[in-house]
Gaussian input, Z-matrix of N, CA and C with variables (Angstrom, degrees):
# hf/3-21g

backbone

0 1
 N
 C     1     B1
 C     2     B2     1     A1
 N     3     B3     2     A2     1     D1
 C     4     B4     3     A3     2     D2
 C     5     B5     4     A4     3     D3
 N     6     B6     5     A5     4     D4
 C     7     B7     6     A6     5     D5
 C     8     B8     7     A7     6     D6
 N     9     B9     8     A8     7     D7
 C    10    B10     9     A9     8     D8
 C    11    B11    10    A10     9     D9
 N    12    B12    11    A11    10    D10
 C    13    B13    12    A12    11    D11
 C    14    B14    13    A13    12    D12
 N    15    B15    14    A14    13    D13
 C    16    B16    15    A15    14    D14
 C    17    B17    16    A16    15    D15
 N    18    B18    17    A17    16    D16
 C    19    B19    18    A18    17    D17
 C    20    B20    19    A19    18    D18
 N    21    B21    20    A20    19    D19
 C    22    B22    21    A21    20    D20
 C    23    B23    22    A22    21    D21
 N    24    B24    23    A23    22    D22
 C    25    B25    24    A24    23    D23
 C    26    B26    25    A25    24    D24
 N    27    B27    26    A26    25    D25
 C    28    B28    27    A27    26    D26
 C    29    B29    28    A28    27    D27
 N    30    B30    29    A29    28    D28
 C    31    B31    30    A30    29    D29
 C    32    B32    31    A31    30    D30
 N    33    B33    32    A32    31    D31
 C    34    B34    33    A33    32    D32
 C    35    B35    34    A34    33    D33
 N    36    B36    35    A35    34    D34
 C    37    B37    36    A36    35    D35
 C    38    B38    37    A37    36    D36
 N    39    B39    38    A38    37    D37
 C    40    B40    39    A39    38    D38
 C    41    B41    40    A40    39    D39
 N    42    B42    41    A41    40    D40
 C    43    B43    42    A42    41    D41
 C    44    B44    43    A43    42    D42
 N    45    B45    44    A44    43    D43
 C    46    B46    45    A45    44    D44
 C    47    B47    46    A46    45    D45
 N    48    B48    47    A47    46    D46
 C    49    B49    48    A48    47    D47
 C    50    B50    49    A49    48    D48
 N    51    B51    50    A50    49    D49
 C    52    B52    51    A51    50    D50
 C    53    B53    52    A52    51    D51
 N    54    B54    53    A53    52    D52
 C    55    B55    54    A54    53    D53
 C    56    B56    55    A55    54    D54
 N    57    B57    56    A56    55    D55
 C    58    B58    57    A57    56    D56
 C    59    B59    58    A58    57    D57
 N    60    B60    59    A59    58    D58
 C    61    B61    60    A60    59    D59
 C    62    B62    61    A61    60    D60
 N    63    B63    62    A62    61    D61
 C    64    B64    63    A63    62    D62
 C    65    B65    64    A64    63    D63
 N    66    B66    65    A65    64    D64
 C    67    B67    66    A66    65    D65
 C    68    B68    67    A67    66    D66
 N    69    B69    68    A68    67    D67
 C    70    B70    69    A69    68    D68
 C    71    B71    70    A70    69    D69
 N    72    B72    71    A71    70    D70
 C    73    B73    72    A72    71    D71
 C    74    B74    73    A73    72    D72
 N    75    B75    74    A74    73    D73
 C    76    B76    75    A75    74    D74
 C    77    B77    76    A76    75    D75
 N    78    B78    77    A77    76    D76
 C    79    B79    78    A78    77    D77
 C    80    B80    79    A79    78    D78
 N    81    B81    80    A80    79    D79
 C    82    B82    81    A81    80    D80
 C    83    B83    82    A82    81    D81
 N    84    B84    83    A83    82    D82
 C    85    B85    84    A84    83    D83
 C    86    B86    85    A85    84    D84
 N    87    B87    86    A86    85    D85
 C    88    B88    87    A87    86    D86
 C    89    B89    88    A88    87    D87
 N    90    B90    89    A89    88    D88
 C    91    B91    90    A90    89    D89
 C    92    B92    91    A91    90    D90
 N    93    B93    92    A92    91    D91
 C    94    B94    93    A93    92    D92
 C    95    B95    94    A94    93    D93
 N    96    B96    95    A95    94    D94
 C    97    B97    96    A96    95    D95
 C    98    B98    97    A97    96    D96
 N    99    B99    98    A98    97    D97
 C   100   B100    99    A99    98    D98
 C   101   B101   100   A100    99    D99
 N   102   B102   101   A101   100   D100
 C   103   B103   102   A102   101   D101
 C   104   B104   103   A103   102   D102
 N   105   B105   104   A104   103   D103
 C   106   B106   105   A105   104   D104
 C   107   B107   106   A106   105   D105
 N   108   B108   107   A107   106   D106
 C   109   B109   108   A108   107   D107
 C   110   B110   109   A109   108   D108
 N   111   B111   110   A110   109   D109
 C   112   B112   111   A111   110   D110
 C   113   B113   112   A112   111   D111
 N   114   B114   113   A113   112   D112
 C   115   B115   114   A114   113   D113
 C   116   B116   115   A115   114   D114
 N   117   B117   116   A116   115   D115
 C   118   B118   117   A117   116   D116
 C   119   B119   118   A118   117   D117
 N   120   B120   119   A119   118   D118
 C   121   B121   120   A120   119   D119
 C   122   B122   121   A121   120   D120
 N   123   B123   122   A122   121   D121
 C   124   B124   123   A123   122   D122
 C   125   B125   124   A124   123   D123
 N   126   B126   125   A125   124   D124
 C   127   B127   126   A126   125   D125
 C   128   B128   127   A127   126   D126
 N   129   B129   128   A128   127   D127
 C   130   B130   129   A129   128   D128
 C   131   B131   130   A130   129   D129
 N   132   B132   131   A131   130   D130
 C   133   B133   132   A132   131   D131
 C   134   B134   133   A133   132   D132
 N   135   B135   134   A134   133   D133
 C   136   B136   135   A135   134   D134
 C   137   B137   136   A136   135   D135
 N   138   B138   137   A137   136   D136
 C   139   B139   138   A138   137   D137
 C   140   B140   139   A139   138   D138
 N   141   B141   140   A140   139   D139
 C   142   B142   141   A141   140   D140
 C   143   B143   142   A142   141   D141
 N   144   B144   143   A143   142   D142
 C   145   B145   144   A144   143   D143
 C   146   B146   145   A145   144   D144
 N   147   B147   146   A146   145   D145
 C   148   B148   147   A147   146   D146
 C   149   B149   148   A148   147   D147
 N   150   B150   149   A149   148   D148
 C   151   B151   150   A150   149   D149
 C   152   B152   151   A151   150   D150
 N   153   B153   152   A152   151   D151
 C   154   B154   153   A153   152   D152
 C   155   B155   154   A154   153   D153
 N   156   B156   155   A155   154   D154
 C   157   B157   156   A156   155   D155
 C   158   B158   157   A157   156   D156
 N   159   B159   158   A158   157   D157
 C   160   B160   159   A159   158   D158
 C   161   B161   160   A160   159   D159
 N   162   B162   161   A161   160   D160
 C   163   B163   162   A162   161   D161
 C   164   B164   163   A163   162   D162
 N   165   B165   164   A164   163   D163
 C   166   B166   165   A165   164   D164
 C   167   B167   166   A166   165   D165
 N   168   B168   167   A167   166   D166
 C   169   B169   168   A168   167   D167
 C   170   B170   169   A169   168   D168
 N   171   B171   170   A170   169   D169
 C   172   B172   171   A171   170   D170
 C   173   B173   172   A172   171   D171
 N   174   B174   173   A173   172   D172
 C   175   B175   174   A174   173   D173
 C   176   B176   175   A175   174   D174
 N   177   B177   176   A176   175   D175
 C   178   B178   177   A177   176   D176
 C   179   B179   178   A178   177   D177
 N   180   B180   179   A179   178   D178
 C   181   B181   180   A180   179   D179
 C   182   B182   181   A181   180   D180
 N   183   B183   182   A182   181   D181
 C   184   B184   183   A183   182   D182
 C   185   B185   184   A184   183   D183
 N   186   B186   185   A185   184   D184
 C   187   B187   186   A186   185   D185
 C   188   B188   187   A187   186   D186
 N   189   B189   188   A188   187   D187
 C   190   B190   189   A189   188   D188
 C   191   B191   190   A190   189   D189
 N   192   B192   191   A191   190   D190
 C   193   B193   192   A192   191   D191
 C   194   B194   193   A193   192   D192
 N   195   B195   194   A194   193   D193
 C   196   B196   195   A195   194   D194
 C   197   B197   196   A196   195   D195
 N   198   B198   197   A197   196   D196
 C   199   B199   198   A198   197   D197
 C   200   B200   199   A199   198   D198
 N   201   B201   200   A200   199   D199
 C   202   B202   201   A201   200   D200
 C   203   B203   202   A202   201   D201
 N   204   B204   203   A203   202   D202
 C   205   B205   204   A204   203   D203
 C   206   B206   205   A205   204   D204
 N   207   B207   206   A206   205   D205
 C   208   B208   207   A207   206   D206
 C   209   B209   208   A208   207   D207
 N   210   B210   209   A209   208   D208
 C   211   B211   210   A210   209   D209
 C   212   B212   211   A211   210   D210
 N   213   B213   212   A212   211   D211
 C   214   B214   213   A213   212   D212
 C   215   B215   214   A214   213   D213
 N   216   B216   215   A215   214   D214
 C   217   B217   216   A216   215   D215
 C   218   B218   217   A217   216   D216
 N   219   B219   218   A218   217   D217
 C   220   B220   219   A219   218   D218
 C   221   B221   220   A220   219   D219
 N   222   B222   221   A221   220   D220
 C   223   B223   222   A222   221   D221
 C   224   B224   223   A223   222   D222
 N   225   B225   224   A224   223   D223
 C   226   B226   225   A225   224   D224
 C   227   B227   226   A226   225   D225
 N   228   B228   227   A227   226   D226
 C   229   B229   228   A228   227   D227
 C   230   B230   229   A229   228   D228
 N   231   B231   230   A230   229   D229
 C   232   B232   231   A231   230   D230
 C   233   B233   232   A232   231   D231
 N   234   B234   233   A233   232   D232
 C   235   B235   234   A234   233   D233
 C   236   B236   235   A235   234   D234
 N   237   B237   236   A236   235   D235
 C   238   B238   237   A237   236   D236
 C   239   B239   238   A238   237   D237
 N   240   B240   239   A239   238   D238
 C   241   B241   240   A240   239   D239
 C   242   B242   241   A241   240   D240
 N   243   B243   242   A242   241   D241
 C   244   B244   243   A243   242   D242
 C   245   B245   244   A244   243   D243
 N   246   B246   245   A245   244   D244
 C   247   B247   246   A246   245   D245
 C   248   B248   247   A247   246   D246
 N   249   B249   248   A248   247   D247
 C   250   B250   249   A249   248   D248
 C   251   B251   250   A250   249   D249
 N   252   B252   251   A251   250   D250
 C   253   B253   252   A252   251   D251
 C   254   B254   253   A253   252   D252
 N   255   B255   254   A254   253   D253
 C   256   B256   255   A255   254   D254
 C   257   B257   256   A256   255   D255
 N   258   B258   257   A257   256   D256
 C   259   B259   258   A258   257   D257
 C   260   B260   259   A259   258   D258
 N   261   B261   260   A260   259   D259
 C   262   B262   261   A261   260   D260
 C   263   B263   262   A262   261   D261
 N   264   B264   263   A263   262   D262
 C   265   B265   264   A264   263   D263
 C   266   B266   265   A265   264   D264
 N   267   B267   266   A266   265   D265
 C   268   B268   267   A267   266   D266
 C   269   B269   268   A268   267   D267
 N   270   B270   269   A269   268   D268
 C   271   B271   270   A270   269   D269
 C   272   B272   271   A271   270   D270
 N   273   B273   272   A272   271   D271
 C   274   B274   273   A273   272   D272
 C   275   B275   274   A274   273   D273
 N   276   B276   275   A275   274   D274
 C   277   B277   276   A276   275   D275
 C   278   B278   277   A277   276   D276
 N   279   B279   278   A278   277   D277
 C   280   B280   279   A279   278   D278
 C   281   B281   280   A280   279   D279
 N   282   B282   281   A281   280   D280
 C   283   B283   282   A282   281   D281
 C   284   B284   283   A283   282   D282
 N   285   B285   284   A284   283   D283
 C   286   B286   285   A285   284   D284
 C   287   B287   286   A286   285   D285
 N   288   B288   287   A287   286   D286
 C   289   B289   288   A288   287   D287
 C   290   B290   289   A289   288   D288
 N   291   B291   290   A290   289   D289
 C   292   B292   291   A291   290   D290
 C   293   B293   292   A292   291   D291
 N   294   B294   293   A293   292   D292
 C   295   B295   294   A294   293   D293
 C   296   B296   295   A295   294   D294
 N   297   B297   296   A296   295   D295
 C   298   B298   297   A297   296   D296
 C   299   B299   298   A298   297   D297
 N   300   B300   299   A299   298   D298
 C   301   B301   300   A300   299   D299
 C   302   B302   301   A301   300   D300
 N   303   B303   302   A302   301   D301
 C   304   B304   303   A303   302   D302
 C   305   B305   304   A304   303   D303
 N   306   B306   305   A305   304   D304
 C   307   B307   306   A306   305   D305
 C   308   B308   307   A307   306   D306
 N   309   B309   308   A308   307   D307
 C   310   B310   309   A309   308   D308
 C   311   B311   310   A310   309   D309
 N   312   B312   311   A311   310   D310
 C   313   B313   312   A312   311   D311
 C   314   B314   313   A313   312   D312
 N   315   B315   314   A314   313   D313
 C   316   B316   315   A315   314   D314
 C   317   B317   316   A316   315   D315
 N   318   B318   317   A317   316   D316
 C   319   B319   318   A318   317   D317
 C   320   B320   319   A319   318   D318
 N   321   B321   320   A320   319   D319
 C   322   B322   321   A321   320   D320
 C   323   B323   322   A322   321   D321
 N   324   B324   323   A323   322   D322
 C   325   B325   324   A324   323   D323
 C   326   B326   325   A325   324   D324
 N   327   B327   326   A326   325   D325
 C   328   B328   327   A327   326   D326
 C   329   B329   328   A328   327   D327
 N   330   B330   329   A329   328   D328
 C   331   B331   330   A330   329   D329
 C   332   B332   331   A331   330   D330

   B1=1.4575
   B2=1.5266
   B3=1.3133
   B4=1.4638
   B5=1.5316
   B6=1.3220
   B7=1.4673
   B8=1.5269
   B9=1.3190
   B10=1.4652
   B11=1.5286
   B12=1.3313
   B13=1.4698
   B14=1.5225
   B15=1.3412
   B16=1.4598
   B17=1.5249
   B18=1.3210
   B19=1.4675
   B20=1.5233
   B21=1.3204
   B22=1.4708
   B23=1.5209
   B24=1.3298
   B25=1.4685
   B26=1.5257
   B27=1.3267
   B28=1.4668
   B29=1.5256
   B30=1.3209
   B31=1.4678
   B32=1.5274
   B33=1.3282
   B34=1.4666
   B35=1.5279
   B36=1.3254
   B37=1.4686
   B38=1.5287
   B39=1.3196
   B40=1.4622
   B41=1.5245
   B42=1.3258
   B43=1.4675
   B44=1.5230
   B45=1.3288
   B46=1.4673
   B47=1.5239
   B48=1.3338
   B49=1.4693
   B50=1.5307
   B51=1.3441
   B52=1.4691
   B53=1.5278
   B54=1.3370
   B55=1.4640
   B56=1.5294
   B57=1.3176
   B58=1.4644
   B59=1.5313
   B60=1.3317
   B61=1.4708
   B62=1.5301
   B63=1.3113
   B64=1.4652
   B65=1.5237
   B66=1.3248
   B67=1.4587
   B68=1.5170
   B69=1.3223
   B70=1.4600
   B71=1.5217
   B72=1.3237
   B73=1.4601
   B74=1.5228
   B75=1.3239
   B76=1.4587
   B77=1.5188
   B78=1.3291
   B79=1.4603
   B80=1.5238
   B81=1.3194
   B82=1.4671
   B83=1.5257
   B84=1.3127
   B85=1.4632
   B86=1.5301
   B87=1.3399
   B88=1.4630
   B89=1.5234
   B90=1.3329
   B91=1.4576
   B92=1.5185
   B93=1.3255
   B94=1.4637
   B95=1.5291
   B96=1.3272
   B97=1.4649
   B98=1.5196
   B99=1.3149
   B100=1.4652
   B101=1.5219
   B102=1.3293
   B103=1.4625
   B104=1.5261
   B105=1.3363
   B106=1.4682
   B107=1.5162
   B108=1.3225
   B109=1.4553
   B110=1.5233
   B111=1.3100
   B112=1.4594
   B113=1.5192
   B114=1.3191
   B115=1.4628
   B116=1.5190
   B117=1.3330
   B118=1.4648
   B119=1.5185
   B120=1.3211
   B121=1.4635
   B122=1.5124
   B123=1.3280
   B124=1.4539
   B125=1.5123
   B126=1.3036
   B127=1.4640
   B128=1.5244
   B129=1.3323
   B130=1.4658
   B131=1.5267
   B132=1.3255
   B133=1.4672
   B134=1.5283
   B135=1.3215
   B136=1.4680
   B137=1.5236
   B138=1.3142
   B139=1.4637
   B140=1.5307
   B141=1.3317
   B142=1.4685
   B143=1.5222
   B144=1.3221
   B145=1.4688
   B146=1.5209
   B147=1.3254
   B148=1.4666
   B149=1.5288
   B150=1.3246
   B151=1.4657
   B152=1.5275
   B153=1.3287
   B154=1.4667
   B155=1.5234
   B156=1.3186
   B157=1.4673
   B158=1.5240
   B159=1.3180
   B160=1.4654
   B161=1.5273
   B162=1.3233
   B163=1.4647
   B164=1.5250
   B165=1.3225
   B166=1.4683
   B167=1.5212
   B168=1.3209
   B169=1.4671
   B170=1.5284
   B171=1.3330
   B172=1.4712
   B173=1.5268
   B174=1.3257
   B175=1.4608
   B176=1.5230
   B177=1.3236
   B178=1.4646
   B179=1.5267
   B180=1.3220
   B181=1.4664
   B182=1.5261
   B183=1.3175
   B184=1.4703
   B185=1.5224
   B186=1.3421
   B187=1.4657
   B188=1.5270
   B189=1.3361
   B190=1.4620
   B191=1.5365
   B192=1.3146
   B193=1.4603
   B194=1.5238
   B195=1.3137
   B196=1.4599
   B197=1.5238
   B198=1.3230
   B199=1.4664
   B200=1.5230
   B201=1.3335
   B202=1.4615
   B203=1.5199
   B204=1.3265
   B205=1.4618
   B206=1.5216
   B207=1.3216
   B208=1.4621
   B209=1.5235
   B210=1.3080
   B211=1.4623
   B212=1.5204
   B213=1.3329
   B214=1.4539
   B215=1.5133
   B216=1.3288
   B217=1.4672
   B218=1.5233
   B219=1.3169
   B220=1.4645
   B221=1.5281
   B222=1.3338
   B223=1.4653
   B224=1.5202
   B225=1.3244
   B226=1.4729
   B227=1.5278
   B228=1.3224
   B229=1.4653
   B230=1.5306
   B231=1.3329
   B232=1.4627
   B233=1.5202
   B234=1.3061
   B235=1.4599
   B236=1.5210
   B237=1.3252
   B238=1.4551
   B239=1.5228
   B240=1.3254
   B241=1.4630
   B242=1.5227
   B243=1.3279
   B244=1.4603
   B245=1.5225
   B246=1.3157
   B247=1.4647
   B248=1.5268
   B249=1.3117
   B250=1.4579
   B251=1.5167
   B252=1.3222
   B253=1.4608
   B254=1.5244
   B255=1.3239
   B256=1.4682
   B257=1.5267
   B258=1.3177
   B259=1.4640
   B260=1.5227
   B261=1.3224
   B262=1.4613
   B263=1.5274
   B264=1.3221
   B265=1.4666
   B266=1.5227
   B267=1.3258
   B268=1.4609
   B269=1.5249
   B270=1.3222
   B271=1.4581
   B272=1.5170
   B273=1.3238
   B274=1.4566
   B275=1.5296
   B276=1.3304
   B277=1.4738
   B278=1.5305
   B279=1.3251
   B280=1.4672
   B281=1.5239
   B282=1.3220
   B283=1.4592
   B284=1.5260
   B285=1.3052
   B286=1.4630
   B287=1.5244
   B288=1.3098
   B289=1.4646
   B290=1.5285
   B291=1.3224
   B292=1.4581
   B293=1.5286
   B294=1.3302
   B295=1.4652
   B296=1.5247
   B297=1.3064
   B298=1.4747
   B299=1.5248
   B300=1.3152
   B301=1.4594
   B302=1.5220
   B303=1.3244
   B304=1.4670
   B305=1.5195
   B306=1.3205
   B307=1.4669
   B308=1.5232
   B309=1.3151
   B310=1.4587
   B311=1.5237
   B312=1.3282
   B313=1.4628
   B314=1.5118
   B315=1.3170
   B316=1.4610
   B317=1.5226
   B318=1.3195
   B319=1.4632
   B320=1.5234
   B321=1.3119
   B322=1.4565
   B323=1.5225
   B324=1.3171
   B325=1.4620
   B326=1.5306
   B327=1.3314
   B328=1.4580
   B329=1.5279
   B330=1.3101
   B331=1.4731
   B332=1.5173
   A1=108.40
   A2=116.24
   A3=120.20
   A4=110.09
   A5=115.06
   A6=119.81
   A7=110.91
   A8=116.84
   A9=120.21
   A10=110.89
   A11=116.73
   A12=120.36
   A13=110.73
   A14=116.59
   A15=120.53
   A16=110.63
   A17=117.37
   A18=120.65
   A19=110.64
   A20=116.77
   A21=120.20
   A22=112.42
   A23=118.08
   A24=121.08
   A25=109.46
   A26=116.23
   A27=120.64
   A28=110.26
   A29=116.80
   A30=120.43
   A31=110.44
   A32=117.45
   A33=121.10
   A34=111.78
   A35=117.00
   A36=120.55
   A37=109.35
   A38=116.33
   A39=120.93
   A40=111.68
   A41=117.08
   A42=120.49
   A43=110.66
   A44=116.62
   A45=120.79
   A46=112.42
   A47=117.00
   A48=121.31
   A49=112.06
   A50=116.14
   A51=122.59
   A52=114.36
   A53=116.99
   A54=119.49
   A55=108.05
   A56=115.86
   A57=119.43
   A58=110.27
   A59=115.31
   A60=122.80
   A61=112.57
   A62=116.73
   A63=121.15
   A64=109.01
   A65=115.48
   A66=120.98
   A67=109.42
   A68=116.12
   A69=122.58
   A70=106.07
   A71=116.32
   A72=121.11
   A73=109.11
   A74=116.37
   A75=120.53
   A76=108.30
   A77=116.52
   A78=121.09
   A79=112.08
   A80=117.43
   A81=121.58
   A82=113.55
   A83=118.28
   A84=120.82
   A85=112.53
   A86=117.02
   A87=120.85
   A88=114.50
   A89=117.33
   A90=119.61
   A91=110.08
   A92=115.09
   A93=119.65
   A94=111.02
   A95=116.91
   A96=121.13
   A97=112.22
   A98=116.49
   A99=121.77
   A100=107.64
   A101=115.23
   A102=120.15
   A103=111.65
   A104=115.70
   A105=120.58
   A106=110.71
   A107=115.11
   A108=123.19
   A109=106.64
   A110=116.48
   A111=121.56
   A112=105.02
   A113=116.49
   A114=121.95
   A115=108.47
   A116=115.47
   A117=120.36
   A118=108.91
   A119=115.29
   A120=121.47
   A121=110.12
   A122=114.13
   A123=121.58
   A124=107.90
   A125=116.86
   A126=120.45
   A127=113.09
   A128=116.81
   A129=122.61
   A130=107.76
   A131=117.28
   A132=119.04
   A133=110.80
   A134=116.95
   A135=120.52
   A136=110.51
   A137=116.53
   A138=120.89
   A139=110.71
   A140=117.40
   A141=121.18
   A142=109.91
   A143=116.59
   A144=120.40
   A145=111.18
   A146=117.82
   A147=120.05
   A148=111.15
   A149=117.88
   A150=120.87
   A151=110.79
   A152=116.04
   A153=120.06
   A154=110.89
   A155=116.61
   A156=120.75
   A157=111.27
   A158=117.07
   A159=120.91
   A160=111.55
   A161=117.44
   A162=119.99
   A163=109.42
   A164=117.24
   A165=121.07
   A166=111.43
   A167=116.38
   A168=121.50
   A169=111.78
   A170=116.39
   A171=120.20
   A172=111.75
   A173=117.25
   A174=119.50
   A175=111.46
   A176=116.87
   A177=119.87
   A178=110.63
   A179=117.25
   A180=121.31
   A181=113.11
   A182=117.20
   A183=120.52
   A184=114.04
   A185=116.83
   A186=119.85
   A187=113.54
   A188=117.33
   A189=122.57
   A190=111.68
   A191=116.20
   A192=122.13
   A193=109.95
   A194=114.87
   A195=121.32
   A196=108.39
   A197=117.73
   A198=118.68
   A199=110.59
   A200=115.95
   A201=120.62
   A202=110.16
   A203=115.61
   A204=120.47
   A205=109.27
   A206=113.84
   A207=122.12
   A208=106.71
   A209=116.42
   A210=120.96
   A211=109.69
   A212=115.49
   A213=121.25
   A214=116.22
   A215=117.82
   A216=119.48
   A217=113.10
   A218=117.23
   A219=119.13
   A220=112.31
   A221=117.17
   A222=119.58
   A223=112.83
   A224=116.97
   A225=123.59
   A226=112.62
   A227=116.32
   A228=120.41
   A229=109.51
   A230=115.93
   A231=122.78
   A232=105.84
   A233=116.37
   A234=121.13
   A235=108.03
   A236=115.25
   A237=122.08
   A238=108.70
   A239=116.45
   A240=123.14
   A241=106.96
   A242=117.06
   A243=121.60
   A244=109.87
   A245=115.89
   A246=122.16
   A247=110.84
   A248=117.12
   A249=121.03
   A250=111.53
   A251=116.51
   A252=120.90
   A253=113.15
   A254=116.59
   A255=121.68
   A256=108.41
   A257=115.75
   A258=121.26
   A259=107.52
   A260=115.43
   A261=122.18
   A262=108.68
   A263=116.18
   A264=122.72
   A265=107.09
   A266=116.79
   A267=120.87
   A268=107.53
   A269=115.39
   A270=122.11
   A271=112.84
   A272=115.09
   A273=122.45
   A274=104.63
   A275=119.96
   A276=121.08
   A277=115.02
   A278=118.10
   A279=120.11
   A280=111.19
   A281=116.37
   A282=120.42
   A283=111.02
   A284=116.36
   A285=119.50
   A286=110.61
   A287=117.05
   A288=120.64
   A289=110.65
   A290=116.81
   A291=120.93
   A292=111.69
   A293=117.34
   A294=120.78
   A295=113.31
   A296=118.78
   A297=123.55
   A298=112.26
   A299=115.93
   A300=121.53
   A301=112.78
   A302=116.64
   A303=118.07
   A304=111.87
   A305=117.98
   A306=119.94
   A307=110.46
   A308=116.52
   A309=121.11
   A310=110.86
   A311=117.09
   A312=120.42
   A313=112.09
   A314=118.59
   A315=119.86
   A316=110.39
   A317=117.48
   A318=120.89
   A319=109.70
   A320=115.88
   A321=121.00
   A322=110.56
   A323=116.28
   A324=121.71
   A325=110.58
   A326=117.34
   A327=121.14
   A328=112.61
   A329=117.37
   A330=120.93
   A331=112.16
   D1=132.75
   D2=178.00
   D3=-75.59
   D4=164.56
   D5=177.83
   D6=-61.27
   D7=-39.26
   D8=179.51
   D9=-64.51
   D10=-42.27
   D11=178.18
   D12=-63.53
   D13=-42.63
   D14=178.79
   D15=-62.21
   D16=-44.15
   D17=178.70
   D18=-58.89
   D19=-40.41
   D20=179.62
   D21=-71.23
   D22=-35.31
   D23=174.96
   D24=-62.36
   D25=-45.32
   D26=179.42
   D27=-62.54
   D28=-41.96
   D29=177.80
   D30=-58.38
   D31=-43.72
   D32=179.46
   D33=-63.81
   D34=-40.76
   D35=177.66
   D36=-60.30
   D37=-46.00
   D38=-179.46
   D39=-64.84
   D40=-39.45
   D41=176.87
   D42=-61.86
   D43=-43.14
   D44=-179.52
   D45=-62.66
   D46=-29.43
   D47=-179.65
   D48=-96.81
   D49=14.77
   D50=173.25
   D51=67.40
   D52=32.64
   D53=171.09
   D54=-64.48
   D55=155.94
   D56=-179.49
   D57=-115.19
   D58=153.84
   D59=176.05
   D60=50.87
   D61=53.73
   D62=-179.26
   D63=-78.91
   D64=130.36
   D65=177.11
   D66=-131.64
   D67=138.51
   D68=172.40
   D69=-112.11
   D70=120.59
   D71=-176.42
   D72=-119.93
   D73=123.20
   D74=175.47
   D75=-79.67
   D76=124.68
   D77=-177.76
   D78=-122.04
   D79=7.63
   D80=-173.08
   D81=-60.49
   D82=-27.73
   D83=-179.61
   D84=-83.47
   D85=-9.38
   D86=-175.25
   D87=-110.89
   D88=-17.28
   D89=-175.54
   D90=-158.05
   D91=159.01
   D92=173.96
   D93=-96.32
   D94=2.21
   D95=-179.00
   D96=-61.90
   D97=-41.12
   D98=-175.67
   D99=-167.52
   D100=171.19
   D101=174.59
   D102=-94.76
   D103=-31.61
   D104=-177.02
   D105=-139.92
   D106=145.20
   D107=163.90
   D108=-108.04
   D109=135.51
   D110=168.10
   D111=-111.28
   D112=119.47
   D113=-175.58
   D114=-119.33
   D115=131.89
   D116=-179.38
   D117=-149.00
   D118=166.90
   D119=176.50
   D120=-124.95
   D121=149.36
   D122=168.87
   D123=-105.18
   D124=167.97
   D125=-177.47
   D126=-87.49
   D127=-12.83
   D128=-179.04
   D129=-159.14
   D130=171.17
   D131=177.51
   D132=-62.97
   D133=-34.60
   D134=177.17
   D135=-64.25
   D136=-42.71
   D137=178.96
   D138=-66.19
   D139=-41.57
   D140=177.54
   D141=-57.92
   D142=-47.15
   D143=179.66
   D144=-62.95
   D145=-43.09
   D146=-178.69
   D147=-66.93
   D148=-34.36
   D149=175.99
   D150=-64.10
   D151=-47.31
   D152=179.18
   D153=-62.44
   D154=-43.28
   D155=178.67
   D156=-61.39
   D157=-40.69
   D158=-178.10
   D159=-68.24
   D160=-42.25
   D161=176.66
   D162=-59.91
   D163=-48.30
   D164=179.64
   D165=-59.51
   D166=-46.02
   D167=-178.10
   D168=-63.43
   D169=-49.99
   D170=-177.16
   D171=-62.65
   D172=-43.29
   D173=-178.88
   D174=-68.25
   D175=-34.19
   D176=176.82
   D177=-69.21
   D178=-47.31
   D179=-175.97
   D180=-69.69
   D181=-43.94
   D182=-173.89
   D183=-88.63
   D184=-29.87
   D185=-172.63
   D186=-127.66
   D187=3.80
   D188=-178.63
   D189=53.89
   D190=38.69
   D191=-179.64
   D192=-108.19
   D193=131.09
   D194=174.79
   D195=-116.06
   D196=145.05
   D197=177.31
   D198=-67.63
   D199=145.91
   D200=176.43
   D201=-69.16
   D202=-32.45
   D203=174.89
   D204=-156.93
   D205=157.03
   D206=177.57
   D207=-134.74
   D208=129.59
   D209=178.14
   D210=-129.48
   D211=149.35
   D212=173.10
   D213=91.31
   D214=2.45
   D215=-177.74
   D216=-65.09
   D217=-28.06
   D218=-175.74
   D219=-66.16
   D220=-32.60
   D221=179.83
   D222=-106.70
   D223=-24.06
   D224=-179.00
   D225=55.41
   D226=34.64
   D227=173.95
   D228=-98.27
   D229=-31.13
   D230=174.86
   D231=-149.99
   D232=105.14
   D233=179.47
   D234=-104.50
   D235=130.19
   D236=179.23
   D237=-114.34
   D238=127.72
   D239=175.68
   D240=-116.66
   D241=117.08
   D242=-177.02
   D243=-100.12
   D244=110.20
   D245=176.87
   D246=-106.89
   D247=30.06
   D248=178.09
   D249=80.80
   D250=-96.92
   D251=-178.69
   D252=-73.31
   D253=-14.64
   D254=179.23
   D255=-129.56
   D256=125.66
   D257=177.13
   D258=-115.00
   D259=128.46
   D260=-177.25
   D261=-103.34
   D262=128.25
   D263=176.84
   D264=-117.70
   D265=118.51
   D266=177.73
   D267=-118.24
   D268=118.99
   D269=-171.74
   D270=-112.08
   D271=152.79
   D272=158.38
   D273=-74.75
   D274=141.30
   D275=-174.47
   D276=-52.83
   D277=-39.13
   D278=-179.46
   D279=-64.11
   D280=-41.26
   D281=-179.40
   D282=-70.59
   D283=-37.15
   D284=178.02
   D285=-63.21
   D286=-42.57
   D287=178.37
   D288=-64.07
   D289=-39.30
   D290=-178.94
   D291=-66.49
   D292=-48.21
   D293=-175.28
   D294=-81.57
   D295=-26.77
   D296=177.95
   D297=45.11
   D298=47.29
   D299=-175.68
   D300=-58.12
   D301=-44.74
   D302=-178.36
   D303=-66.62
   D304=-34.10
   D305=177.40
   D306=-66.05
   D307=-39.50
   D308=177.95
   D309=-59.97
   D310=-47.93
   D311=-177.75
   D312=-74.98
   D313=-33.21
   D314=177.25
   D315=-69.86
   D316=-38.93
   D317=176.66
   D318=-64.38
   D319=-39.80
   D320=177.64
   D321=-61.72
   D322=-38.12
   D323=-178.62
   D324=-65.02
   D325=-32.36
   D326=-176.47
   D327=-84.98
   D328=-15.84
   D329=-176.06
   D330=-69.23

């Protein structure tokens, strides 16, 4: 599976679980960290955790993929799932507004 296909699979999983403001951002020309960021929000810390759990579960069950690392599960305000070429960021809305991650990378893309 290509990085683009994986990003789209993750987007579909998040859509099915009612994530809000889902964005897929190609970052391959700006960094070696990953090829894509998938950024989404949950409506509460419980929703953020359930979104992260569902992405992990679906990718493990359907594609035998495990994240290389997971950060932020203890607070579920910003959970990061690192799948190598695709990094998933799931935010609580307040934290997403504060960090403005997609604006940072989109501005970087235009520079």
